[in-house]
N, C-alpha and C positions, 0 to 999 in steps of 0.2 A: 455607498452608504448602506448600512444594515437596515432592513425593514423590521417592523415590530416583531414579526414571527421569527426573525433570524438572530436577534440579540437577546441577552439575558434580561429578565424583568428587573426593573428598579424596585426599591422597597415600596414606593408609592403605588406603582402599578400592581404589585403583589397584594397590597392591602386592599386596593380597589377591586381586584378580582375576587378576593375573599369575601368582601361585602356583597358583590353581585352573586356569588355562589350561594351565600346564605339566603339572599332574597329569593333566588330561583328555587332553592330547596324548600323554602317556606311556601312559595306559591304552588309548587308541584304537590306538596303535601296536602294543601287545601283542595286542589283539584281532585286528588285521589279520594279524599274523604267525601267530597261532594258527589263524586261519580257513583258511589255505592252506598251512600247514606251512612257510612261508617261501619257497614257490615261486610261480611264475606270472609272467606279463608284466604290467607296470604301464602303464595308460593314464592319462596325466596330463591333467587338465583344470582350468581355472581358472574360478571363478564368483564374481563380486562379490556381496556380501551387503548386505541392507538392514537397518540398525540401527533398531529400533523400541523405545524404552525400554531395558530391560536385556536384551532378547532380540532375535531377528531374525524377520522374517516367515516364513522357512522353518521355523524351529522351531515357531512358533505354529501354522502350517498343516500341519505334519508333512510337509514336502517341502523339498528343497534349492532355495532361492530363486535368483532372478537379477534383482536390482534394484541399487541403487547404494550403495557407499561405497568408501573406499580399501582396506579390508581384503579380502583374497582368501584363499580356502581351496583347497587342492589335494586333490581327491578321487581316491583310488586305487581302481581297479577291478581286481579279480582274480577268477580262478576260485576258488570256495570249496567247502570241504567242509561248512562249517557256516553255513547261511544266517542263522541267528539271531545268531551272533556278528558277522557282517558288518553286519547292521542296527544292532546296538548300536554298532559302530565308527562308522558313518555318523552316527548321532544324536549321538555324542560329538564328532565332528569339527564338526558343525553348531553345537554349543554353543561349541566353541572359537572358531569363526568369529564367533559373536555377541559373545563377549567381546572378540575383536580389534577388531570394528567399534565397540564401545562405547568402548574405550580410544582408538582412533584418531580418532573423530569429534571435530571441534572443539567447544570448550565452548559457543560461540555457537549451534551447531546443537542441542546437548543442552538448553540452558536459555537461549534468547534472551529477555532482559528488554526487549522492544521496546514502544514507545509511539508512538501516532499520533493527531493531531487531524484530524478531518474538517472541511474548510471547503468550502462549496458556493456557487459564484458565480452571478450573473445571475438572482436571484429577481425575481418569483415563479417563472417558468419560462422556458426558451429552446428554440426549435425552428426548424429550417431551413424548416419549412412555415408558420411564422407564429404568431400569438398567439391562436389559437382558444381560447375560454374552456373548452369541454368538454375539450379536450386538456390544457389547463393544470390543470384540476381533477384529471384522472386522474393526471397526473404528480405533482402535489403530494400527492395521497392515497397514491400508491405509494411516493414517497420517505419520507414521514413514517411510514407503516406499517412500512417496513423499518428506519428509524432507531429506532423504538420497540421492534421485535422484537429488534434487535441491541444495544439499550441504548447507542447511540452519541450522545454529547453534542455534536452537530454545531453549527456556526454557519453561517447563510446570509447572503450579502452581496447587498444589494438595489439594483436600479436602479429608482428610483421612477417613471421615465418610463413604465414598463410598466403603471403603475396608472391612467394617463390624465392629464388636465391637472393640473398641480401645484395649481392653485387649487381644483379640485374633482375629486379622484380617484374612479374608479368603485368603488362599494362592493363589488361582486362580486370585483374584483381585490384590494382591500384585505383581503377575507375570506380570501384565500389566505395572506397574511402572518399574519393572525390565527391560522390553523391552526398555524403554527410557534410562535407565542407560547403557544397553548393546549397544545401538546405539551411546553412547558417548554424549548424551544430558544432560542438566542440569535440575534439579527440584527445585521448590521453594514452600514456605508455603502459602496457601490461606485460612488459618484457618481450623479447623476440620470440621465444618458443614456449611461453607459459612455464618457465622453470620454477621449481619449488625451492625456496630459500632454506627450508629445513632439510633438504637433500643436497645442497650445493654449498661450496665455500663462499664467503662474502665476495671474494675476488671474481669468481665465476658468475655470481649473481649480478654484480656490477657490470661485467662485460655484456651480459644479456640486456641490461637496461640500455647501455650505450648502443648496442647493435639494433635494439628494437625501436629506436627513435628516428632513424634516418629518413624514411619516407614520410612519416607522420609530421615531423618537424617541418620538412620542406612544404608539405601541403598547407599547413597552418600559416607558415610565414609568407606564402604566396598571396594570402589575403590580409596580411598585416597583423596576424595574431601570433601568439607565442605558445609553445608547448609547455604546459604548466603542471598537469596532474599525472601522478603515478599511482597505480594500484598493484598491490602485491598479489600474485597468483595464489589461489587457495586461501587468501587472507592470512598467509603465514608470514609473520613479521620478524621471526628470529626467536630461537629458544634460549638465548642468553643475552644479558645486557651488552656484552662485548660485540656480539654479531650485530645487534640492532644499532649500536653506536657506530660501527664501521659503515654499515649500509646507509645510515642516516647522514653521515658526513658526506658520502658520495652524492646522495640526493640533494643535500643542501648546496653542495658545490656546483651542481648542475641546475640549480633553481627549480627543483621539483617540490610540489606539495603532495603529501600522501593523501589519497582519497579513501576516507573511511567508509564503513558500512554500518548502518544501524537496523536495517530490515533485511535479514538474510532468509534464504528459502531454498527449496530443492526444485526449482523450476526446470532444471536440466533433466531430472528424472521423468517428469511429465513430458518434456520435449522428446526424449527418446521413445517413449510410448507413442506419442503423437506421430513422429516421423515414420515409425514402423507401421502404424495403422493406416496412415495416408498412403504409404507405398503399396499396401494391400488393396487399396480402393474400398476400404470399409467405412462408408460414410456415417453409418449409425454410431459406431464406436468412436469415430473421429469427433463427432459432436459430443458424445458422452465424456470424452477426455477433456474437451474444452470446458464443459460445464463443471467437471470435477476440479479442474485447475482453477477456475474462478472461485469456487467455494473455498478451496485450499488457500489461495492467495489472500482472500479477504479475512480468513481466520488468522493467517500469519500477521497481517497488518494490525488486526485487533490485539493480537498477542504482544506485539512490540510497542503498541501504544501503551498498554498496561505496564510493560517492562520499563518504559520510559518514565511513567509516573512513579513506579516503585523505586527506580534507581536514581533518577535525577530530581524527582519531586514534581515534575510537570512534563507535558508533551513537548519535546524538542522538535526542531526542524529535522526531519528524518532524511536519511540517504538510503534509497532502495536499490538493491542489487538485482539486476536481471541479466539474461544472456541473449546474444543475437541469434536466436533460432526461429524456426518457422512458427512454432506455437505462439510465441510472443507477437510475431507479425500478425497472426490470425486473431488474437484476443486483446491486443493493446487498447483498442477502442473501448471494449467492455470494462477492462480494468480501470482505465482513466475515468469513465463515467461513474463507476462504483466508488472510486476514491473521491470524486467531486461530491457525490451524495453524502459521504462521510465528512465533508467539510474541507477537503484538501485543496490547496492552491499549489500549482506546480512552479518550482523555482529552480534556478541554476545551482550547481554544486558550490560555486563561489558564495552564493547567498546563504546556502545551508550552513556553510562553515563559519559564517558570521555569528551563529548561535554560540553563546558563551560555553555551552556544554562541551564543545569540541576542544576546549582548552583544559579539560580535566585530565588528570594523570593516567597514563596507560603503562603499567608495569607488569603486564601479563606476559610471561615467557613460556607458557605451556605449549603443547604440541598441536592443539586444535586451532582451526581457523574460525574464530568466533567474532561476533559483532563488537563494535566499540562500546556499546551499552554494557555488554557483559565484561569487557575488559575493565571499564571504569568500576563496575561493581566489585570485581575480584580484587582490583587494586585497593579499594577501600575496605576490603574484608567482608563484604556483604555476601551472605550465603542463604540458601533456602528460598530463593525467589525466582529461580529459573524454570521451575517445573511448568508443564502445560503447553510447551511448544507443539503446534500442530504437526501431525505425522502424515507421510504419504500413504494413501491407501494401498493395501497389499496387491490389489488387482492392477494398479498402476505400475508398481514395481515389477510385477510379472510381465506386463506388457512391454515395459522398458527393456527387459531382457529377451524379448521376442518369444515369450512363453504364452 
C-alpha cells in the first residue's frame, strides 16, 4: 500500500495543504513584523528546496536547504529584537516551502509506478580480454549474487559458441549456464555465434538459431521449462520486409518470442575500459570508471523515460539491455538501488511484454540496431524527438581502446 508520501495528492488534500500553507505564511509574516517592530532593511534571497516525502530536507535536518525543485522560498533577514520569534518565523517559512515543493512536484516524481525487465546478453560472459575461465567464473558469480540480492528476475541470452564445439561443449562452460538455471533465472537464444542478420542470408541466420539452442534448451527442459525467447544480435532484425518475414516465420515455427529492447546503451564500451584498468591493477581509475558508468546509466534511463512519454504518451514497462561482463557484476547492486530510488519495480520479460505498447507496429528496415521505442516512432512517422541521448565520455572511449 502506498503511504501518503508515496502517492499523488487528492484534490481534497491539495486544497487542505493550500489552506495550511496560507495560514503558515500569515503566521510567519506576523512573527517577522513583531520581531523587528516593522522596521529594518530586507535582504531578499532565494533558495530552491528539495521535496522529500511530505517534508523537505531542510526541515528534517533543521537547516534551510539548497537542493532542487521548482518551489522557491524568500527568506527575509532583518535585525531583530526577539531572536526566538525570528527562529519560529524561519521554521514556519521552511514548512511553507516544503508544502509548496510538494504541491508543485510532478505526480510522476512523487509516485513513479515504473517497471523494468533486466535482459543480459552474450552469456556465459564477455570480455575484451578474452574468455579466460577464471574470469568468466568470477563474472558469473558476481552477476548472479547481485541478481539474487536485488531479487531481479533477469533473463540471460546465450551464445553457445562460447561453450566450445557444438558437438561436445566444455562441461566447465556449460556449468556457468547451469548456475543461471540453479538461481531460477531464465535463458534465451542469442544465436550460436552472435551472427549479424544484416550480413547473412536468412537461411544462414536460421541455421545459427537452431545451432544456438541445443544446450540452452536441454538445461531449461531439465527443470520443466521451455526455451521461449530469442534476441537478435546487434538488434538487427532485417533490412527488408522479405528478410524479416522469412526469419519471423522460422521463429514462429520454433515457438520463439522476439525479445525487444527499449533502454539501450553502450555499457560494453565502459566494460572494455574497466577490464583493461582492472588488469593493470589501477584501483583509483577502476572506481572512477564505476562511478562514471553509474552516472551514464542513470542519464540513459532518464532519456528513455522521456522518449517513452514522447513516443507512446506514457512510461511503458521498459526492457533494459545489459551485457554479461565484469563491470555489471561489480555495479549491479548500485544500479538496482538507483532504479528503485526512481520508483522502479523489477519484473520478468514476460510481464514487460504484457504492456500494450509492445503490440505497436514495427516497420523499421534501416541498418541501425535501434530500440523498439524508436522503431515505433519511425513507423508512425515521428521525427525530431530523438536528440539528447547520453554519450560515452571521451576518456572512457580512450581507456576502452587501451590508450
